[in-house]
C-alpha positions as CSV (number, residue, x, y, z in Angstrom):
1,M,39.9,192.8,98.3
2,I,38.8,190.2,100.8
3,Q,41.6,191.1,103.1
4,D,40.6,194.8,103.0
5,F,37.0,193.8,103.8
6,L,38.0,191.7,106.8
7,Q,40.3,194.4,108.1
8,S,37.4,196.9,107.8
9,L,35.1,194.5,109.6
10,W,37.5,194.1,112.4
11,I,38.0,197.8,112.8
12,W,34.2,198.2,112.9
13,L,33.8,195.5,115.5
14,V,36.5,197.0,117.7
15,S,34.9,200.5,117.4
16,L,31.5,198.9,118.2
17,A,33.0,197.2,121.3
18,E,34.6,200.4,122.4
19,R,31.3,202.1,122.1
20,F,29.1,199.6,124.1
21,I,31.7,197.9,126.4
22,P,33.0,200.1,129.3
23,N,36.6,201.0,129.1
24,Y,37.5,199.0,132.3
25,I,36.1,195.8,130.8
26,L,37.8,195.9,127.4
27,P,41.4,195.5,128.6
28,N,40.3,192.6,130.8
29,L,38.1,190.9,128.3
30,Q,40.5,187.9,127.9
31,I,40.5,187.4,131.7
32,I,36.7,187.7,131.8
33,V,36.3,185.1,129.0
34,Q,38.7,182.7,130.9
35,V,36.8,183.1,134.1
36,V,33.4,182.5,132.4
37,I,34.8,179.4,130.7
38,L,36.3,178.0,133.9
39,L,33.0,178.6,135.8
40,I,31.1,176.7,133.1
41,V,33.7,173.9,133.2
42,A,33.6,173.8,137.0
43,Y,29.8,173.5,137.0
44,I,29.8,170.6,134.5
45,V,32.8,168.8,136.1
46,G,31.2,169.1,139.6
47,K,27.9,167.7,138.5
48,I,29.7,164.8,136.7
49,V,32.0,164.0,139.7
50,K,29.0,164.0,142.0
51,A,27.1,161.6,139.8
52,V,30.1,159.3,139.5
53,T,30.7,159.3,143.2
54,V,27.0,158.5,144.0
55,K,27.1,155.7,141.4
56,I,30.3,154.2,142.8
57,L,29.0,154.3,146.4
58,S,25.7,152.7,145.2
59,V,27.5,149.9,143.3
60,V,29.8,149.0,146.3
61,G,26.7,148.8,148.5
62,F,27.3,151.9,150.6
63,K,23.9,153.4,149.7
64,R,22.1,150.2,150.8
65,M,24.1,150.1,154.1
66,T,23.2,153.7,155.0
67,T,19.5,153.8,153.8
68,R,17.2,154.0,156.8
69,S,20.1,153.6,159.2
70,W,20.7,155.4,162.4
71,A,23.4,157.6,160.7
72,E,20.8,158.7,158.1
73,S,18.3,159.5,160.9
74,V,20.9,161.7,162.6
75,L,21.6,163.4,159.2
76,K,17.9,164.2,158.8
77,V,17.9,166.0,162.2
78,T,20.5,168.5,160.7
79,G,17.9,169.5,158.0
80,Y,19.7,167.9,155.1
81,R,17.0,166.2,152.9
82,G,19.2,163.9,150.8
83,S,20.8,160.6,151.7
84,I,24.3,160.0,153.1
85,V,25.5,159.0,149.7
86,E,24.2,162.3,148.2
87,L,25.8,164.2,151.0
88,I,29.2,162.7,150.2
89,G,28.5,163.4,146.5
90,D,27.7,167.0,147.3
91,L,30.9,167.4,149.3
92,V,33.0,166.0,146.4
93,K,31.2,168.4,144.1
94,W,32.0,171.4,146.3
95,F,35.6,170.2,146.5
96,V,35.7,170.5,142.7
97,Y,34.1,174.0,142.8
98,I,36.6,175.2,145.4
99,V,39.6,174.0,143.4
100,F,38.3,175.8,140.3
101,L,37.5,178.9,142.3
102,G,41.1,179.0,143.6
103,I,42.3,178.9,140.0
104,I,39.9,181.7,139.0
105,I,41.0,183.9,141.8
106,Q,44.6,183.3,140.9
107,I,43.9,184.3,137.3
108,I,42.1,187.5,138.6
109,G,45.2,188.3,140.6
110,L,44.3,187.9,144.2
111,P,47.0,185.7,145.6
112,G,46.0,186.1,149.3
113,V,42.4,184.9,148.6
114,A,43.8,182.1,146.3
115,D,45.9,180.8,149.1
116,W,42.9,180.6,151.3
117,F,41.0,178.6,148.7
118,T,44.0,176.3,148.4
119,Q,44.0,175.6,152.1
120,V,40.2,174.9,152.0
121,A,40.8,172.5,149.0
122,V,43.5,170.7,151.0
123,F,41.2,170.4,154.0
124,M,38.2,169.1,152.0
125,P,39.4,165.5,151.4
126,R,40.2,165.1,155.1
127,F,36.7,166.5,155.9
128,I,35.1,164.0,153.5
129,G,37.1,161.2,155.0
130,A,36.0,162.3,158.5
131,I,32.3,162.2,157.4
132,V,32.8,158.6,156.0
133,I,34.5,157.5,159.2
134,I,31.7,158.9,161.3
135,V,29.0,157.3,159.0
136,I,30.6,153.9,159.1
137,G,31.1,154.3,162.9
138,F,27.4,155.0,163.3
139,I,26.4,152.0,161.2
140,V,28.7,149.7,163.3
141,A,27.5,151.3,166.5
142,D,23.8,150.7,165.5
143,F,24.6,147.1,164.7
144,F,26.5,146.3,167.9
145,G,23.9,148.2,169.9
146,K,21.1,146.0,168.6
147,V,23.2,142.8,169.1
148,F,24.0,143.6,172.7
149,E,20.5,144.7,173.4
150,E,19.1,141.4,172.1
151,A,21.8,139.5,174.0
152,G,20.8,141.3,177.2
153,K,17.1,140.4,176.7
154,K,18.1,136.8,176.2
155,F,20.5,136.4,179.1
156,L,19.4,139.0,181.6
157,G,15.7,138.9,180.9
158,E,15.4,142.6,181.8
159,E,14.0,145.0,179.1
160,V,15.2,148.2,180.7
161,L,18.7,147.0,181.5
162,S,19.0,145.4,178.0
163,R,18.2,148.7,176.4
164,L,20.6,150.5,178.7
165,F,23.3,148.0,177.9
166,G,22.7,148.2,174.1
167,G,22.5,152.0,174.2
168,L,25.8,152.1,176.1
169,I,27.6,150.0,173.5
170,K,25.9,152.0,170.6
171,Y,26.7,155.5,171.8
172,S,30.2,154.5,173.0
173,V,31.1,153.2,169.5
174,A,29.5,156.2,167.9
175,L,31.4,158.6,170.1
176,I,34.7,156.8,169.3
177,A,33.9,157.3,165.6
178,V,33.2,161.0,166.1
179,I,36.5,161.4,168.0
180,M,38.4,159.6,165.2
181,G,36.7,161.8,162.6
182,L,37.5,165.0,164.4
183,S,41.1,163.9,164.9
184,L,41.4,163.3,161.1
185,V,40.4,167.0,160.4
186,G,43.0,168.1,162.9
187,L,40.8,169.1,165.9
188,D,42.0,168.7,169.5
189,T,40.1,165.7,170.8
190,V,41.7,165.5,174.3
191,S,38.8,167.2,176.1
192,L,36.2,165.2,174.1
193,T,38.1,162.0,175.0
194,I,38.1,162.9,178.7
195,M,34.4,163.7,178.6
196,F,33.7,160.4,176.9
197,T,35.7,158.5,179.5
198,L,33.8,160.2,182.4
199,I,30.4,159.6,180.8
200,L,31.3,155.9,180.1
201,S,32.5,155.4,183.6
202,T,29.3,156.9,185.1
203,L,27.1,154.7,182.9
204,I,29.2,151.6,183.8
205,I,28.8,152.3,187.5
206,I,25.0,152.8,187.0
207,M,24.8,149.5,185.2
208,I,26.8,147.6,187.9
209,F,24.4,148.8,190.5
210,G,21.4,148.0,188.3
211,I,22.5,144.4,187.6
212,K,24.2,143.5,190.8
213,D,21.0,141.5,191.9
214,I,20.7,139.8,188.5
215,F,24.1,138.1,188.4
216,P,23.4,135.7,191.2
217,N,20.2,134.6,189.4
218,F,22.1,134.3,186.1
219,S,24.9,132.2,187.6
220,A,22.3,130.0,189.4
221,S,20.6,129.3,186.0
222,V,23.6,127.4,184.9
223,H,23.2,124.8,187.7
224,L,19.4,124.8,187.5
225,R,19.3,124.0,183.8
226,K,21.1,120.7,184.6
227,T,18.8,119.7,187.5
228,L,15.4,121.0,186.5
229,K,13.7,119.9,183.3
230,P,10.4,121.1,181.8
231,G,7.6,118.9,183.1
232,T,9.1,118.2,186.5
233,H,6.9,118.9,189.4
234,I,8.7,120.8,192.2
235,K,8.0,122.5,195.5
236,V,10.1,125.4,196.9
237,G,8.9,126.8,200.2
238,P,5.3,127.8,199.8
239,Y,5.5,127.5,196.0
240,S,4.8,124.4,193.9
241,G,4.1,123.6,190.3
242,V,5.3,122.1,187.1
243,V,8.5,123.6,185.5
244,E,7.6,125.2,182.2
245,K,10.9,127.0,181.5
246,V,14.2,127.7,183.1
247,E,15.2,131.2,182.1
248,P,18.5,133.1,182.7
249,V,17.2,134.8,185.9
250,S,14.1,132.8,186.9
251,V,12.2,129.6,186.7
252,I,8.6,129.6,185.5
253,L,6.1,127.2,187.2
254,R,2.6,126.3,186.1
255,N,0.1,125.5,188.9
256,G,-3.3,125.1,187.4
257,N,-4.3,128.4,185.9
258,K,-1.5,130.2,187.8
259,T,1.9,131.1,186.5
260,I,4.6,131.4,189.2
261,V,8.0,133.1,188.5
262,I,10.7,132.2,191.1
263,P,14.1,133.9,191.0
264,N,16.9,131.4,190.4
265,S,18.9,132.5,193.4
266,M,15.9,131.5,195.7
267,L,15.9,128.0,194.2
268,L,19.6,127.7,194.7
269,K,19.4,128.8,198.4
270,N,16.4,126.7,199.4
271,P,15.7,123.0,199.3
272,I,13.8,121.8,196.2
273,E,11.3,119.0,196.5
274,K,10.7,117.4,193.1
275,K,9.1,114.4,191.6
276,S,8.6,113.2,188.0
277,G,5.3,113.7,186.3
278,K,2.8,116.5,186.5
């Protein structure tokens, strides 16, 4: 009796489905159910994978390294509002989505489109790797740019040239990172490398002309640091005063209320009259 009831109920459900569900859907109902389930699973897995990726990158310190970095400032210019770690998480999430979309399209029966999604899925890890290389390259570039800029301020004593020197190092390292990233995704980087070489050569020539008068002063400071001590009263040509400091490119004298800055090369080329005391 129960078996007859269940059979009658099934017949009624089938007839009800045939009445309300279009004829072109009913034969493909199994495929539609599979697609819906895969879409739900893809959405959940993508979210989980993103959260795990962001967590791992935060634990290893990558988030701390990239927060408020030059790389993140460049990312903000593109209009992306999240952090670099979130960007990588989003890319991994979309990689999962693309893999599932390829499976869904294969189930539907579109092999040509499925092959395209497969190619995109193969390309995505290289693209994510390129982003990571560029980000790390920008962090390294920013670090060395600041180091060389501070070194330039200390040894050259020129604000403009120090910034130019630091910027040259910074953008050179950054461009090398970009070239490496583009090479990883399979793009031809020959023309970009040639352009980088030309720009770098031009900047080096400009810097050489800019600092050609500073090098004599810098080399002279090595000798003057041994012969002139703070507190020594000296006279060079029409200038006289007490040595306050021997800098990389100049010597600072104090004469009463006046401060006199004499280039090191002038002190090396002219006789120095000095006596102990003030």
